[in-house]
N, C-alpha and C positions, 0 to 999 in steps of 0.2 A: 502495498500498499504504501510507504513511503519513498520517498525518492530515495536512488543507490546512494547518494551523498548524507542524504541522512543516516540513514544506514548502517557507513562510515562512518559519521558521527557519535553515534552509539555503541557502535564499538570501538572508538578511541577511548569515550567515557571509560568504558568496562577496563581493558588494557590504563589506563593514566589511572582507576581505583582499589586495582585485587591487587596483592601483593605483587613486587620484582620475580619472576621468576615460575610465579603459575603458567602463565601468552608466553613460552619461548617463541616462536618463530609467529611474529607478526605480522608477515606478509602472509602467509597460511587465513591468519585467523580475520584479516578483512576480504580475503579477495572468498573464503567464506563466508562471511556475514553478507556478500551478492553474486551469493551461484547462485540460491532461488529467480531468480528477476534473470537470468540468464537463460531465463527455457526460451524468453518472446528469440532466440535466437538459432529457436532449432528450426529444420527444412520442412516446410506444412503448417507450421503451428497453430494450434488452435487452443480457447477459451481452459479445456480443462485439462492442457498439458498443462494452463499456471497452476490449475487448482490441485493434479497431487502436486509438480513441484516443493508446491507448499502445506501440501500432504491437508487439505480442504475440500478434498471428493465428496463433488455431492450433498456440502453446504455450501450454502446462497449466505452472501456476506450479510445480507439486509435478516438471519437465522442464527446469526454465530455467536450468538448472544446466549442462544438457549443453552441451559442446562446440557442433555444431550452432546447438545455439538462442540460444546467445549469441554466435556467428557473425554465424545473420542477424537479430538482435533491431540489433547493430550496424551490417551494414552497411545497416538499413535508418533507424538514426539516422543513418547516414555521409547519405545519398540526402538526406534530408530538410533535413540543415548545405548540402548541396550548391546544394538547389532553393532555398532562402529566409534564407540568410544572408550576407550581406555585407556591407561599410561603409560602404553609398552605400544601403540599406536601412533607410528610414526608422521601419521596424517589429522594427532586429533585438536590440533589446533583450524582444520579449516573444517573439522564434523562439529566444533567449537559454534565454530563464525554461524555458519550453518544455520545450527541450533538457537542459533541469540537472532539471525532475521525470522526466520517462522514467530517467535514471542514479541521481538517488534509491531512485528503484523498486526499479534490479537494484540496489543494491548493501545497499536491504532484502531484497528474496528471498535473496541470497547469504551476508548478515551476522547478518541476524534471526529473517526467519521459520521458520528451516531448528531455531533451539533451539527456537521457539515449536511448533513442530510436537512435535518428545519430547518438552515437559512435558504438552500435551494428548494423547501416546499412550497418557503414563503414565496419564491419568486414560480413555482406554479409547474416548476421541474423536479419529475421523479429521474428515482434513479437510473429504470433504462432508457433512458433521454442523453441521444450524444451528446447536450448542453455539460451533462451532470459530470460528463468525466471528462468533458477540453476544461469546464471549472476548476475538479480541484487538482487537473494537470496538470493547468496553469500554471496554479498556486506550488504544490507541491516541489516544481522546477522554479521557480521564485527565489521557494527557503534554499533549496539545491547550492541554483549559482551566490547565494548569499553567503551559504557557508565555505561554497569556496573561495568566495572571493575574502570573509568576514575570518577567517578562523584559520592560523598559521600552520595549524600543520597537516591543512590535510594533501598541501603537496610534499610532506612526505610519504603520506601514506598513499600517492600518487607512484610516488617511485620506488616505493614497496611492495603495491603489487602489478607495477609494468615489469618486475623483475619474477617476479613470485612462477613457479613451471605449476601448470595448472592440473589442474586431476580433475576426472570423477569422482561424482559424489552417486555412488552404483543407486541405480536403478531412479536414479532422480537425471543427473546434470551430469552430459557427455563429457569429456575433456573437452573438445575442438571444441562446442556449447559455453563450456566456462574460460573458456579465452575466447572467443568472440565477442563474448559478454563485458570480461576487465576492456577487452581494446575500447568496445561502444565507450562505457563509459570515458573512460581515458581522452578518447576522442573528441566528444562531446561535452564534456567540463572541464578539461585541462587544456584541452591543444589550446584554445584561442583564447583570447579573450571575451567575454559575454556584457553586454548590457543587460545590469539589475534593474526588474522594473521589482514594483510592490503586488504583496499575495495582495486577492480581495475579500476572499471569506475566509482561509484560515490568518489568523494573522503572529510573528515572528514568534511572541512571546508564549500564545502556543506554542507556536513548534520546539521552540528553545526548550519548555518545560516537561512537553514530552518528550525530550532527548533526555535529560535529567532522569524523570522518573522513570521511562524506561528503563533504559541502564540499571539504575539503580534497584528496580525489582526486578530483574532477570537477575542480577548479582546477586540475591538475596533467594531466587527460587532456587536453582542454580546452583547452590553451594550447601543447602539445607538440610538436602537428600526426605526432603519431602510429598512434594506434592511433584518431583520427577528429582532419579539418579544425581549425586551432587557431582558434576565435572567442572569444577572449580576450587 
């Protein structure tokens, strides 16, 4: 749901908050944090592909907050963690980043999207309207370009994902898709200076608060071994 730079900002706050030595390969972690959206690079991409890469098969965005759907989603994430993440896995930080992306989208769907839906409803725009998509993408792009401009660490993150070796996330993203996705992010957001415009419906303060609260929430949930297996 949020743009790739917002995902990288969340991952970066997590890196900066966790004790040193937990994330040992920052490049892989950042690459993992944008990997689910690399599904857009799949040849013949359809919407169902993204639902699968985000572990939300058969769950509509508008119904995501229903208890049974959250339970299904959490069970899928737990299975992914159990299947892929162990301390002796050299790709552990890639998978950690992937999980961070999934939980970041969860927080967006629960905390940010509902207010946007209300704003669109005032204008008579429903979620299935193309204007709904255009308006939310406009605001998310604005925030991403602002983060590149205002966050001094973004260029360092860009340099890390530039040199990281792409990997597949088995069953979800191929190595080729991962590589194409990273290159797309670099080309769109870092290859040339972009004119930054103001968001219309989702304020800058809203996104900055979302980034902070989401990073802190994810650290807590992936560290306490309660809702999910401990991976931090």
